[in-house]
Residue frames as qw, qx, qy, qz and C-alpha x, y, z in Angstrom:
[[0.478, 0.201, -0.253, -0.817, 168.61, -21.96, 54.88],
 [0.452, 0.117, 0.864, -0.188, 165.85, -24.56, 54.94],
 [0.319, 0.240, -0.513, -0.760, 164.35, -25.62, 51.62],
 [0.606, 0.250, 0.689, -0.310, 161.11, -27.36, 50.68],
 [0.111, 0.141, -0.701, -0.690, 160.42, -28.77, 47.20],
 [0.606, 0.351, 0.490, -0.519, 156.72, -28.90, 46.32],
 [0.095, 0.335, -0.723, -0.596, 156.35, -31.02, 43.21],
 [0.836, 0.274, 0.306, -0.363, 154.03, -32.92, 40.89],
 [0.028, -0.458, 0.805, 0.375, 155.45, -35.67, 38.72],
 [0.860, 0.235, 0.019, -0.452, 154.00, -38.10, 36.19],
 [0.303, -0.334, 0.874, 0.179, 155.24, -41.66, 35.88],
 [0.657, 0.400, 0.628, -0.113, 154.00, -44.18, 33.32],
 [0.568, 0.510, 0.449, 0.463, 153.44, -43.10, 29.75],
 [0.152, -0.803, -0.001, 0.576, 155.22, -39.85, 28.97],
 [0.611, 0.783, 0.012, 0.115, 156.39, -37.88, 25.96],
 [0.580, -0.624, 0.357, 0.383, 160.18, -38.27, 25.77],
 [0.256, -0.423, 0.601, 0.627, 162.45, -37.13, 22.97],
 [0.362, 0.271, -0.463, -0.762, 159.68, -37.00, 20.37],
 [0.565, -0.096, -0.746, -0.339, 157.82, -40.21, 21.24],
 [0.721, -0.500, 0.073, -0.474, 155.79, -41.96, 23.90],
 [0.506, 0.280, -0.762, 0.291, 157.65, -44.01, 26.48],
 [0.735, -0.601, -0.281, -0.138, 156.78, -45.70, 29.80],
 [0.273, 0.535, -0.545, 0.586, 158.93, -44.45, 32.67],
 [0.591, -0.332, -0.698, 0.230, 159.10, -45.97, 36.17],
 [0.325, -0.585, -0.345, 0.658, 159.75, -42.65, 37.92],
 [0.279, 0.913, 0.288, 0.074, 158.54, -39.25, 36.78],
 [0.571, 0.469, -0.070, 0.670, 161.11, -36.80, 35.47],
 [0.182, -0.766, 0.119, -0.605, 160.17, -34.07, 37.98],
 [0.841, -0.536, 0.028, -0.066, 160.46, -36.57, 40.91],
 [0.851, 0.102, -0.063, 0.512, 164.00, -37.40, 39.75],
 [0.267, 0.607, -0.083, 0.744, 164.91, -33.70, 39.65],
 [0.517, -0.736, 0.017, -0.437, 163.27, -33.09, 43.06],
 [0.919, -0.362, -0.018, 0.158, 165.36, -35.84, 44.56],
 [0.664, 0.329, -0.088, 0.666, 168.55, -34.38, 43.08],
 [0.097, -0.720, 0.093, -0.681, 167.67, -31.04, 44.80],
 [0.784, -0.589, -0.011, -0.197, 167.00, -32.89, 48.07],
 [0.911, -0.066, -0.061, 0.402, 170.36, -34.67, 47.84],
 [0.478, 0.508, -0.075, 0.712, 172.23, -31.46, 47.03],
 [0.047, -0.500, 0.231, -0.833, 170.90, -29.19, 49.81],
 [0.107, -0.134, -0.867, 0.469, 169.06, -31.45, 52.29],
 [0.399, -0.099, -0.115, -0.904, 165.65, -30.20, 51.20],
 [0.438, 0.202, 0.790, -0.378, 162.35, -31.71, 52.27],
 [0.120, -0.057, -0.728, -0.672, 160.01, -33.03, 49.59],
 [0.454, 0.331, 0.575, -0.594, 156.22, -32.69, 49.32],
 [0.076, 0.082, 0.812, 0.573, 154.52, -34.48, 46.43],
 [0.504, 0.242, 0.141, -0.817, 151.25, -33.12, 45.13],
 [0.043, 0.070, 0.971, 0.223, 148.98, -36.01, 44.17],
 [0.453, -0.088, -0.212, -0.862, 145.47, -35.69, 42.70],
 [0.594, 0.029, 0.652, -0.470, 142.46, -37.48, 44.16],
 [0.820, 0.486, 0.250, -0.171, 141.27, -38.24, 40.61],
 [0.569, -0.319, 0.527, 0.545, 144.22, -39.66, 38.70],
 [0.368, 0.611, -0.347, -0.609, 145.03, -38.43, 35.24],
 [0.926, 0.309, -0.038, -0.214, 144.60, -40.92, 32.41],
 [0.767, -0.306, 0.461, 0.325, 147.28, -43.60, 31.97],
 [0.630, 0.518, 0.360, 0.453, 147.38, -42.53, 28.30],
 [0.363, -0.298, 0.016, 0.883, 149.70, -39.54, 27.86],
 [0.016, 0.261, 0.485, 0.835, 147.67, -38.15, 24.97],
 [0.388, -0.679, -0.576, -0.237, 144.42, -38.29, 27.01],
 [0.526, -0.541, -0.335, 0.564, 146.23, -36.82, 30.03],
 [0.264, -0.117, 0.103, 0.952, 147.41, -33.75, 28.17],
 [0.209, -0.477, -0.532, -0.667, 143.82, -33.17, 26.93],
 [0.517, -0.669, -0.520, 0.120, 142.63, -33.41, 30.59],
 [0.472, -0.393, -0.142, 0.776, 145.35, -30.96, 31.56],
 [0.106, 0.209, 0.347, 0.908, 144.34, -28.55, 28.77],
 [0.354, -0.636, -0.557, -0.401, 140.70, -28.58, 29.93],
 [0.556, -0.612, -0.383, 0.411, 141.82, -27.90, 33.54],
 [0.369, -0.167, 0.071, 0.911, 143.93, -24.96, 32.37],
 [0.052, -0.369, -0.478, -0.796, 141.17, -23.51, 30.17],
 [0.475, -0.675, -0.474, -0.307, 138.68, -23.67, 33.04],
 [0.004, -0.612, 0.476, -0.632, 141.22, -22.50, 35.65],
 [0.842, -0.350, -0.363, -0.192, 140.37, -25.68, 37.61],
 [0.169, -0.603, 0.672, -0.395, 141.76, -26.58, 41.03],
 [0.752, -0.015, -0.640, -0.157, 141.83, -30.34, 41.11],
 [0.721, -0.625, 0.150, -0.258, 141.34, -31.88, 44.54],
 [0.429, 0.523, -0.702, 0.222, 144.59, -33.22, 46.00],
 [0.767, -0.262, -0.584, 0.050, 145.07, -36.16, 48.41],
 [0.584, -0.506, -0.325, 0.546, 147.22, -34.43, 51.00],
 [0.150, 0.898, 0.099, 0.402, 147.50, -30.73, 51.61],
 [0.537, -0.027, -0.326, 0.777, 150.46, -28.93, 53.07],
 [0.173, -0.886, -0.410, -0.129, 149.17, -26.12, 55.33],
 [0.360, -0.912, 0.115, 0.160, 152.29, -24.56, 56.84],
 [0.782, 0.410, -0.093, 0.461, 155.61, -23.58, 55.31],
 [0.246, -0.952, 0.105, -0.147, 156.74, -21.27, 58.10],
 [0.753, -0.506, 0.339, 0.250, 159.80, -23.43, 58.81],
 [0.737, 0.258, 0.376, 0.498, 161.21, -22.89, 55.33],
 [0.112, -0.631, 0.151, 0.753, 163.18, -20.01, 53.76],
 [0.200, 0.350, -0.621, -0.673, 163.15, -21.34, 50.19],
 [0.714, 0.281, 0.562, -0.309, 160.33, -23.05, 48.36],
 [0.014, 0.256, -0.747, -0.614, 161.08, -24.81, 45.07],
 [0.706, 0.357, 0.356, -0.497, 157.95, -25.43, 42.97],
 [0.070, -0.344, 0.828, 0.437, 158.68, -28.22, 40.50],
 [0.687, 0.356, 0.542, -0.329, 156.53, -29.76, 37.85],
 [0.482, 0.197, 0.650, 0.554, 156.26, -30.78, 34.22],
 [0.150, 0.305, -0.145, -0.929, 155.41, -28.05, 31.73],
 [0.252, 0.460, 0.846, 0.099, 151.82, -28.70, 30.66],
 [0.180, 0.806, 0.462, 0.323, 150.45, -26.12, 28.22],
 [0.259, 0.674, -0.093, 0.685, 152.96, -23.47, 29.27],
 [0.333, -0.614, 0.375, -0.609, 152.67, -23.77, 33.05],
 [0.123, -0.205, 0.910, -0.338, 152.41, -26.18, 35.98],
 [0.301, -0.373, -0.856, -0.193, 149.68, -28.84, 36.33],
 [0.330, -0.612, -0.127, -0.708, 146.72, -27.11, 37.92],
 [0.793, -0.471, -0.380, 0.067, 146.96, -29.38, 41.00],
 [0.540, 0.030, -0.265, 0.798, 150.14, -27.43, 41.91],
 [0.116, -0.422, -0.050, -0.898, 148.00, -24.27, 41.99],
 [0.693, -0.528, -0.408, -0.274, 145.48, -26.08, 44.28],
 [0.751, -0.326, -0.335, 0.467, 148.34, -26.54, 46.79],
 [0.386, 0.173, -0.101, 0.901, 150.01, -23.13, 46.40],
 [0.253, -0.571, -0.231, -0.746, 146.79, -21.19, 47.03],
 [0.729, -0.578, -0.359, -0.076, 146.58, -22.73, 50.50],
 [0.732, -0.219, -0.208, 0.611, 149.95, -21.34, 51.68],
 [0.105, -0.986, -0.023, 0.126, 151.29, -18.05, 53.01],
 [0.794, 0.312, 0.018, 0.522, 154.40, -17.06, 51.05],
 [0.106, -0.981, 0.054, -0.155, 155.12, -13.83, 52.88],
 [0.314, -0.809, 0.497, 0.030, 158.88, -13.37, 53.12],
 [0.843, -0.049, 0.512, 0.156, 159.68, -16.59, 51.24],
 [0.143, 0.572, -0.582, -0.559, 161.90, -17.03, 48.23],
 [0.835, 0.239, 0.457, -0.192, 160.38, -19.26, 45.57],
 [0.075, -0.492, 0.704, 0.506, 162.13, -20.97, 42.70],
 [0.835, 0.355, 0.047, -0.418, 160.43, -22.41, 39.59],
 [0.226, -0.352, 0.869, 0.265, 161.72, -25.72, 38.31],
 [0.774, 0.379, 0.072, -0.501, 160.18, -27.26, 35.19],
 [0.454, -0.113, 0.817, 0.336, 160.81, -30.49, 33.36],
 [0.530, 0.654, 0.061, -0.536, 159.91, -30.07, 29.72],
 [0.736, 0.171, 0.551, 0.354, 160.41, -31.39, 26.19],
 [0.430, 0.384, 0.340, 0.743, 161.19, -27.98, 24.66],
 [0.144, -0.864, -0.367, -0.314, 159.26, -25.30, 26.57],
 [0.317, 0.346, -0.420, 0.777, 161.90, -24.33, 29.11],
 [0.047, -0.205, -0.652, 0.728, 160.45, -22.43, 32.08],
 [0.049, -0.576, -0.681, -0.450, 157.49, -21.22, 29.93],
 [0.240, -0.691, -0.125, -0.670, 155.17, -19.16, 32.16],
 [0.696, -0.374, -0.563, 0.241, 156.20, -20.69, 35.47],
 [0.354, -0.057, -0.298, 0.884, 157.93, -17.57, 36.82],
 [0.249, -0.265, -0.165, -0.917, 155.01, -15.30, 36.00],
 [0.660, -0.398, -0.515, -0.375, 152.50, -17.74, 37.44],
 [0.623, -0.297, -0.543, 0.479, 154.40, -18.21, 40.69],
 [0.148, 0.060, -0.175, 0.972, 154.73, -14.43, 41.12],
 [0.445, -0.313, -0.281, -0.791, 150.96, -14.11, 40.68],
 [0.759, -0.347, -0.519, -0.187, 150.02, -17.08, 42.96],
 [0.712, -0.270, -0.425, 0.490, 152.62, -16.75, 45.72],
 [0.049, -0.895, -0.067, -0.438, 151.87, -13.28, 47.07],
 [0.496, -0.834, 0.230, -0.076, 154.58, -11.86, 49.30],
 [0.863, -0.171, 0.326, 0.347, 157.32, -14.10, 47.89],
 [0.099, 0.766, -0.454, -0.444, 160.37, -13.15, 45.88],
 [0.940, 0.325, 0.100, -0.040, 160.82, -15.24, 42.74],
 [0.424, -0.629, 0.549, 0.350, 164.40, -16.56, 42.42],
 [0.261, 0.498, -0.681, -0.470, 166.31, -17.96, 39.47],
 [0.899, 0.101, 0.211, -0.371, 164.48, -20.89, 37.87],
 [0.220, -0.382, 0.859, 0.262, 165.78, -24.09, 36.40],
 [0.812, 0.345, -0.063, -0.467, 164.48, -25.83, 33.29],
 [0.366, -0.348, 0.854, 0.127, 165.47, -29.51, 32.79],
 [0.556, 0.238, -0.570, -0.556, 164.81, -31.36, 29.60],
 [0.831, -0.204, 0.274, -0.439, 162.57, -34.25, 30.68],
 [0.943, 0.274, -0.188, 0.003, 164.23, -36.85, 28.48],
 [0.520, 0.474, -0.498, 0.507, 167.57, -35.93, 30.14],
 [0.542, -0.713, 0.109, -0.432, 166.27, -35.73, 33.74],
 [0.945, -0.315, 0.004, 0.084, 167.99, -38.90, 34.91],
 [0.765, 0.128, -0.023, 0.631, 171.37, -37.63, 33.69],
 [0.077, 0.815, 0.064, 0.571, 170.92, -34.06, 34.99],
 [0.695, -0.584, -0.319, 0.274, 172.24, -34.59, 38.54],
 [0.550, -0.159, -0.058, 0.818, 175.31, -32.36, 38.23],
 [0.018, 0.427, 0.282, 0.859, 173.38, -29.50, 36.56],
 [0.521, -0.676, -0.411, -0.321, 170.60, -29.70, 39.14],
 [0.708, -0.486, -0.285, 0.425, 172.97, -29.95, 42.10],
 [0.409, 0.086, 0.027, 0.908, 175.00, -26.93, 40.84],
 [0.195, -0.550, -0.306, -0.752, 171.84, -24.84, 40.50],
 [0.645, -0.647, -0.395, -0.099, 170.59, -25.93, 43.93],
 [0.673, -0.335, -0.209, 0.625, 173.87, -25.18, 45.71],
 [0.274, 0.217, 0.142, 0.926, 174.17, -21.80, 43.94],
 [0.274, -0.451, -0.282, -0.801, 170.59, -20.67, 44.68],
 [0.701, -0.525, -0.372, -0.308, 169.33, -22.50, 47.81],
 [0.735, -0.269, -0.394, 0.482, 172.26, -22.50, 50.28]]
């Protein structure tokens, strides 16, 4: 089984355990790397052409506006073919109950026929939120597998949980 992790991650100022904190590496990137290490997955990072604000509070307002307008932010690099993969993990922070809209920009460019997709969300209390529903809607032809929610403030210490989930679901 070949696995690809498509992810968006925010570094810099983040909301962690009830307060704002600067982090060197985004929580979702940490989790994506744990999945890579566990099952030999490939990683593809979604990155927006127009960066979100350095201020976390401004960033979440930008994200809210994108969600409300069903925006598809332009992304720097686009993945066009996933035919070589059996499993696709879609990982991102939970912003307003779902993935950052840039993830949707990427997903809508792909053919998911016959693929198995797995939602992974880093969050500060929302769990998987609407990620499973949204992936089922966006990734036509795919089967949605068991998701994984990782508390963002605990991402760096979640290796064993993430690796267990990955080995159980992706191998």
